[in-house]
VEXDREN-2710 file (C-alpha; in Angstrom, 1 decimal):
% VEXDREN-2710
k/r/px/py/pz
1/UNK/18.2/-6.7/-27.5
2/UNK/20.3/-5.9/-30.6
3/UNK/20.1/-8.1/-33.6
4/UNK/23.8/-9.0/-33.2
5/UNK/23.2/-10.1/-29.6
6/UNK/20.2/-12.3/-30.8
7/UNK/22.6/-13.9/-33.3
8/UNK/25.0/-14.7/-30.5
9/UNK/22.2/-16.2/-28.5
10/UNK/21.1/-18.2/-31.5
11/UNK/24.7/-19.5/-31.7
12/UNK/24.5/-20.7/-28.1
13/UNK/21.2/-22.4/-28.8
14/UNK/22.6/-24.2/-31.9
15/UNK/25.5/-25.4/-29.8
16/UNK/23.1/-27.0/-27.3
17/UNK/20.5/-28.2/-29.8
18/UNK/21.6/-29.5/-33.2
19/UNK/18.0/-29.8/-34.3
20/UNK/17.8/-26.0/-34.7
21/UNK/19.3/-24.7/-37.9
22/UNK/20.5/-21.1/-38.2
23/UNK/19.1/-18.9/-41.0
24/UNK/18.4/-15.2/-41.5
25/UNK/14.6/-15.7/-41.3
26/UNK/14.8/-17.4/-37.9
27/UNK/17.2/-14.8/-36.6
28/UNK/14.8/-12.0/-37.7
29/UNK/11.8/-13.8/-36.1
30/UNK/13.7/-14.3/-32.8
31/UNK/14.8/-10.6/-32.9
32/UNK/11.2/-9.5/-33.3
33/UNK/9.9/-11.9/-30.6
34/UNK/12.4/-11.3/-27.8
35/UNK/11.9/-8.6/-25.3
36/UNK/14.0/-5.5/-26.3
37/UNK/15.2/-4.9/-22.7
38/UNK/16.5/-8.4/-22.0
39/UNK/20.3/-8.3/-21.5
40/UNK/22.4/-10.7/-23.6
41/UNK/24.0/-12.2/-20.5
42/UNK/20.6/-12.9/-18.9
43/UNK/19.4/-14.5/-22.2
44/UNK/22.4/-16.7/-22.3
45/UNK/21.9/-17.8/-18.7
46/UNK/18.3/-18.7/-19.5
47/UNK/19.4/-20.8/-22.5
48/UNK/22.0/-22.7/-20.4
49/UNK/19.6/-23.3/-17.6
50/UNK/16.9/-24.3/-19.9
51/UNK/19.0/-27.0/-21.7
52/UNK/20.3/-28.3/-18.4
53/UNK/16.7/-29.3/-17.5
54/UNK/14.9/-29.8/-20.8
55/UNK/15.2/-31.8/-24.0
56/UNK/12.7/-29.9/-26.1
57/UNK/13.7/-27.0/-28.3
58/UNK/13.8/-23.6/-26.7
59/UNK/11.5/-20.8/-28.1
60/UNK/11.5/-17.1/-27.6
61/UNK/8.5/-17.4/-25.3
62/UNK/10.7/-19.4/-22.9
63/UNK/13.2/-16.7/-22.7
64/UNK/10.6/-13.9/-22.4
65/UNK/8.7/-15.7/-19.7
66/UNK/11.8/-16.1/-17.5
67/UNK/12.9/-12.5/-18.2
68/UNK/9.5/-11.1/-17.3
69/UNK/9.3/-13.2/-14.2
70/UNK/12.7/-11.9/-13.2
71/UNK/11.7/-8.3/-13.8
72/UNK/8.6/-8.7/-11.7
73/UNK/10.7/-10.2/-8.9
74/UNK/13.2/-7.4/-9.0
75/UNK/10.4/-4.8/-9.0
76/UNK/8.8/-6.5/-6.0
77/UNK/12.1/-6.4/-4.2
78/UNK/12.5/-2.8/-5.0
79/UNK/9.0/-2.0/-3.8
80/UNK/9.6/-3.9/-0.6
81/UNK/12.9/-2.1/0.0
82/UNK/11.2/1.3/-0.6
83/UNK/8.4/0.4/1.8
84/UNK/10.9/-0.8/4.4
85/UNK/12.9/2.5/4.1
86/UNK/9.7/4.5/4.3
87/UNK/8.5/2.7/7.4
88/UNK/11.9/3.0/9.0
89/UNK/12.0/6.7/8.2
90/UNK/8.5/7.2/9.7
91/UNK/9.5/5.2/12.8
92/UNK/12.6/7.2/13.3
93/UNK/10.8/10.5/13.4
94/UNK/10.7/11.7/17.0
95/UNK/7.2/12.9/18.1
96/UNK/7.4/15.9/20.4
97/UNK/5.8/15.4/23.8
98/UNK/3.7/18.2/25.1
99/UNK/5.4/19.9/28.0
100/UNK/2.6/19.2/30.5
101/UNK/2.6/15.5/29.7
102/UNK/6.4/15.4/29.8
103/UNK/6.4/17.0/33.3
104/UNK/3.8/14.5/34.6
105/UNK/5.8/11.6/33.1
106/UNK/9.0/12.8/34.7
107/UNK/7.3/13.3/38.1
108/UNK/5.8/9.8/37.9
109/UNK/9.3/8.4/37.3
110/UNK/10.6/10.6/40.1
111/UNK/13.0/12.4/37.8
112/UNK/13.7/16.1/37.7
113/UNK/13.5/17.6/34.2
114/UNK/17.0/18.8/34.6
115/UNK/18.4/15.7/36.2
116/UNK/21.2/14.4/34.1
117/UNK/22.9/12.4/36.9
118/UNK/22.3/9.2/35.1
119/UNK/24.7/10.3/32.4
120/UNK/27.6/9.6/34.8
121/UNK/27.2/5.8/34.2
122/UNK/26.7/3.6/31.1
123/UNK/23.2/2.3/30.4
124/UNK/22.9/-1.4/30.7
125/UNK/19.6/-1.4/28.8
126/UNK/20.5/0.5/25.5
127/UNK/24.3/0.5/26.0
128/UNK/24.5/4.3/25.8
129/UNK/28.0/5.4/26.9
130/UNK/28.8/7.8/29.7
131/UNK/27.7/11.3/28.9
132/UNK/25.2/10.4/26.2
133/UNK/21.4/10.2/26.4
134/UNK/19.7/6.9/26.1
135/UNK/18.1/5.9/22.9
136/UNK/14.8/4.1/21.9
137/UNK/15.0/0.8/20.1
138/UNK/14.7/2.8/16.9
139/UNK/17.8/4.7/17.7
140/UNK/16.1/8.0/18.6
141/UNK/17.5/9.9/21.6
142/UNK/15.2/10.2/24.6
143/UNK/13.0/13.3/24.6
144/UNK/11.6/12.7/28.1
145/UNK/14.5/12.7/30.6
146/UNK/17.9/11.6/29.5
147/UNK/18.0/7.9/30.5
148/UNK/16.2/4.7/31.1
149/UNK/14.9/4.4/34.7
150/UNK/17.4/1.5/35.4
151/UNK/20.2/3.9/34.5
152/UNK/19.0/6.4/37.0
153/UNK/18.9/3.6/39.6
154/UNK/22.4/2.5/38.6
155/UNK/23.7/6.1/38.9
156/UNK/22.0/6.5/42.3
157/UNK/23.6/3.2/43.5
158/UNK/27.0/4.4/42.2
159/UNK/26.6/7.7/44.1
160/UNK/25.6/5.8/47.3
161/UNK/28.7/3.5/47.0
162/UNK/30.9/6.5/46.4
163/UNK/29.6/8.3/49.5
164/UNK/30.0/5.1/51.6
165/UNK/33.7/4.9/50.4
166/UNK/34.2/8.5/51.3
167/UNK/32.7/8.0/54.7
168/UNK/34.7/4.9/55.5
169/UNK/37.9/6.6/54.4
170/UNK/37.3/9.5/56.8
171/UNK/37.1/7.1/59.8
END
């Protein structure tokens, strides 16, 4: 913090606490004691908050303690955000499925590898629109098949209903 900013902080302190007298020696001592990177606005806020809860005189250590605690808190938030972003990034990476396992999985589900009939209807599970592949909860498009099994069932039911309507209209 610049010496001129420390002088302005000192003026705020003197306004709140008439026991403290301003002089060049005290100003120099405060300038040397306060953390250099503390912003003036933050220092002023600490002083106002301090005197709203305390009756004893404020010292540079009070300001430094609050400022350092704030910096640790901000660093912790930044670290948490970076970790969250890293985890989300790792979770959103699609893992390729070996072709033999993919074929077995599709066969187990009763789906042809090229069956995109489910794209004719919306997915009730992930809300994928008509014509778009379903997505995982992480937002990754399906790599096995194109849709959730319930969407294939819905498409099959829609096809059966359509065929029944055609049959009844021909009678």
